[in-house]
FIMAR-844491 format. One record per residue: residue number from 1; x, y, z of N, C-alpha, C, CB in turn. Coordinates in Angstrom, 3 decimals. Glycine has a CB too. Example, Ala and Ser with C-alpha at 12.3 -4.5 7.8 and 13.67 -1.06 7.14 Angstrom:
% residues 2
num:n_xx:n_yy:n_zz:ca_xx:ca_yy:ca_zz:c_xx:c_yy:c_zz:cb_xx:cb_yy:cb_zz
1:13.190:-5.690:7.800:12.300:-4.500:7.800:13.200:-3.300:7.800:11.308:-4.473:9.046;
2:12.850:-2.250:7.080:13.670:-1.060:7.140:12.900:0.030:7.870:14.084:-0.598:5.725;
***
This chain:
% residues 77
num:n_xx:n_yy:n_zz:ca_xx:ca_yy:ca_zz:c_xx:c_yy:c_zz:cb_xx:cb_yy:cb_zz
1:87.947:95.265:115.413:88.626:94.992:114.158:88.983:96.315:113.479:87.743:94.115:113.232;
2:90.201:96.419:113.038:90.699:97.630:112.394:90.708:97.420:110.881:92.123:97.996:112.914;
3:90.268:98.438:110.157:90.262:98.364:108.704:90.899:99.631:108.149:88.819:98.178:108.157;
4:91.858:99.463:107.248:92.568:100.592:106.642:92.410:100.487:105.132:94.087:100.611:107.053;
5:92.129:101.623:104.499:92.072:101.674:103.042:93.256:102.494:102.550:90.719:102.282:102.543;
6:94.002:101.946:101.622:95.184:102.607:101.079:95.017:102.838:99.589:96.446:101.780:101.353;
7:95.426:104.011:99.134:95.489:104.254:97.705:96.947:104.036:97.314:94.973:105.710:97.319;
8:97.185:103.062:96.444:98.542:102.654:96.107:98.790:102.834:94.620:98.791:101.198:96.518;
9:99.898:103.501:94.289:100.329:103.609:92.905:101.423:102.572:92.701:100.831:105.062:92.559;
10:101.225:101.690:91.743:102.122:100.559:91.525:103.066:100.843:90.366:101.321:99.276:91.256;
11:104.345:100.516:90.582:105.360:100.629:89.537:106.014:99.257:89.379:106.428:101.740:89.883;
12:105.552:98.476:88.394:106.111:97.135:88.198:107.488:97.168:87.540:105.165:96.298:87.355;
13:108.152:96.025:87.570:109.482:95.832:86.969:110.542:96.753:87.571:109.410:96.062:85.469;
14:110.484:96.968:88.861:111.502:97.782:89.544:112.682:96.890:89.929:110.904:98.485:90.812;
15:113.789:97.500:90.257:114.961:96.728:90.681:114.767:96.116:92.051:116.197:97.604:90.687;
16:114.100:96.861:92.945:113.903:96.426:94.319:112.425:96.586:94.674:114.808:97.233:95.300;
17:111.887:95.628:95.417:110.501:95.736:95.883:110.462:96.556:97.163:109.876:94.332:96.115;
18:109.626:97.604:97.170:109.481:98.412:98.376:108.143:99.130:98.368:110.631:99.424:98.494;
19:107.687:99.460:99.564:106.430:100.179:99.749:106.722:101.403:100.595:105.334:99.274:100.415;
20:106.400:102.580:100.085:106.664:103.810:100.834:105.489:104.762:100.668:107.983:104.481:100.360;
21:105.375:105.677:101.633:104.281:106.649:101.595:104.792:107.961:101.016:103.683:106.872:103.014;
22:104.030:108.521:100.072:104.383:109.793:99.449:103.944:110.937:100.353:103.737:109.923:98.045;
23:104.386:112.130:100.042:104.074:113.306:100.847:102.579:113.623:100.878:104.831:114.498:100.321;
24:101.858:113.271:99.811:100.420:113.562:99.757:99.558:112.491:100.425:99.989:113.720:98.321;
25:100.180:111.494:101.035:99.438:110.474:101.770:99.173:109.202:100.995:98.155:111.031:102.214;
26:99.398:109.229:99.683:99.232:107.994:98.910:100.467:107.119:99.101:99.001:108.303:97.395;
27:100.348:105.865:98.718:101.449:104.924:98.854:101.994:104.598:97.473:100.998:103.637:99.590;
28:103.294:104.353:97.399:103.948:103.974:96.154:104.578:102.603:96.369:105.021:105.038:95.714;
29:104.211:101.658:95.512:104.754:100.305:95.595:105.607:100.042:94.368:103.621:99.249:95.715;
30:106.887:99.812:94.596:107.790:99.408:93.521:107.910:97.893:93.612:109.208:100.120:93.630;
31:107.567:97.219:92.517:107.509:95.762:92.510:108.454:95.191:91.466:106.082:95.283:92.248;
32:109.131:94.114:91.811:110.015:93.433:90.867:109.227:92.701:89.789:110.919:92.454:91.603;
33:108.069:92.200:90.140:107.270:91.373:89.232:106.697:92.175:88.066:106.140:90.709:89.997;
34:106.563:91.526:86.911:105.893:92.179:85.786:104.379:92.094:85.963:106.318:91.533:84.442;
35:103.633:92.989:85.311:102.167:92.966:85.435:101.543:91.912:84.520:101.582:94.350:85.107;
36:101.938:90.659:84.713:101.462:89.564:83.871:100.883:88.473:84.766:102.611:89.001:82.976;
37:99.710:87.986:84.416:99.050:86.879:85.126:98.879:87.135:86.620:99.837:85.608:84.931;
38:98.719:88.388:87.026:98.462:88.711:88.425:99.682:88.616:89.337:97.407:87.814:88.942;
39:100.876:88.473:88.766:102.089:88.342:89.582:102.373:89.611:90.373:103.288:88.006:88.699;
40:102.184:90.764:89.750:102.432:92.031:90.447:101.419:92.235:91.575:102.372:93.215:89.457;
41:100.175:91.862:91.355:99.153:91.988:92.399:99.479:91.091:93.588:97.762:91.638:91.837;
42:99.927:89.875:93.335:100.303:88.963:94.420:101.480:89.519:95.212:100.654:87.573:93.861;
43:102.459:90.069:94.514:103.604:90.660:95.199:103.178:91.879:96.023:104.687:91.056:94.182;
44:102.244:92.662:95.491:101.728:93.822:96.224:101.055:93.392:97.522:100.738:94.612:95.353;
45:100.225:92.362:97.468:99.546:91.880:98.664:100.557:91.412:99.717:98.584:90.737:98.305;
46:101.582:90.721:99.278:102.626:90.253:100.190:103.367:91.428:100.813:103.613:89.337:99.454;
47:103.692:92.417:100.003:104.436:93.592:100.477:103.621:94.396:101.493:104.827:94.489:99.291;
48:102.343:94.586:101.229:101.475:95.323:102.157:101.319:94.548:103.467:100.085:95.581:101.516;
49:101.163:93.234:103.379:101.025:92.408:104.581:102.281:92.490:105.450:100.744:90.946:104.196;
50:103.451:92.493:104.828:104.708:92.617:105.580:104.819:93.990:106.237:105.915:92.378:104.655;
51:104.448:95.032:105.501:104.555:96.404:106.010:103.653:96.635:107.226:104.200:97.401:104.905;
52:102.422:96.113:107.167:101.458:96.331:108.241:101.404:95.169:109.240:100.086:96.557:107.652;
53:102.327:94.236:109.092:102.457:93.093:110.010:101.130:92.357:110.222:102.995:93.568:111.357;
54:100.560:91.936:109.115:99.327:91.158:109.177:99.445:89.988:108.211:98.082:92.038:108.840;
55:98.442:89.128:108.215:98.453:87.994:107.299:98.086:88.457:105.892:97.480:86.895:107.779;
56:98.601:87.755:104.923:98.321:88.086:103.530:96.824:87.960:103.230:99.132:87.177:102.592;
57:96.135:87.059:103.927:94.700:86.860:103.722:93.878:88.063:104.174:94.237:85.619:104.463;
58:94.456:88.927:105.002:93.750:90.112:105.490:93.901:91.311:104.563:94.248:90.474:106.867;
59:94.647:91.160:103.474:94.887:92.239:102.517:94.189:91.895:101.210:96.415:92.466:102.288;
60:93.355:92.805:100.719:92.647:92.588:99.457:92.693:93.840:98.591:91.190:92.178:99.720;
61:92.614:93.638:97.298:92.528:94.754:96.354:91.040:94.992:96.092:93.323:94.455:95.004;
62:90.543:96.146:96.516:89.119:96.462:96.382:88.794:97.051:95.008:88.692:97.438:97.478;
63:89.726:97.816:94.441:89.479:98.440:93.134:90.803:98.631:92.406:88.743:99.804:93.295;
64:90.742:98.574:91.089:91.917:98.847:90.282:92.847:97.668:90.091:92.667:99.945:90.884;
65:92.334:96.462:90.129:93.188:95.276:90.019:93.959:95.228:88.703:92.350:94.023:90.160;
66:93.411:95.820:87.651:94.104:95.786:86.366:94.780:97.110:86.020:93.134:95.419:85.276;
67:94.719:98.081:86.916:95.334:99.378:86.652:96.553:99.618:87.520:94.332:100.485:86.867;
68:97.153:100.771:87.369:98.338:101.105:88.163:97.991:101.725:89.507:99.224:102.047:87.390;
69:96.817:102.344:89.618:96.375:102.903:90.891:95.345:101.960:91.477:95.790:104.343:90.718;
70:95.615:101.491:92.693:94.758:100.489:93.314:94.271:100.968:94.665:95.497:99.162:93.460;
71:93.106:100.494:95.058:92.571:100.723:96.386:92.714:99.406:97.143:91.071:101.219:96.340;
72:93.527:99.419:98.193:93.858:98.203:98.928:93.268:98.289:100.317:95.387:97.986:98.996;
73:92.623:97.214:100.742:92.011:97.137:102.078:92.850:96.227:102.960:90.541:96.618:101.997;
74:93.189:96.748:104.155:93.926:95.970:105.139:93.005:95.814:106.354:95.303:96.664:105.526;
75:92.650:94.586:106.657:91.795:94.310:107.808:92.620:93.525:108.821:90.500:93.519:107.391;
76:92.705:94.021:110.021:93.477:93.338:111.054:92.779:93.450:112.390:94.892:93.910:111.146;
77:93.460:92.939:113.412:92.861:92.971:114.749:93.586:93.883:115.669:92.822:91.611:115.342;
***
């Protein structure tokens, strides 16, 4: 089983949803959803799952659920 930990900086209310890696190794997630009622977090989980080609259930937010910098765990096979 493979496990990856990502440090992700989230930018909500963007025009386009995208996930890209910065030069320093952190990830930047631009999300269309506003940071209200967990909508941005749900969109982030979906975006990470698509990027790493895994199920959404294998992606979890380990730390920073209410902040802009999050620690995301991707567990796959």
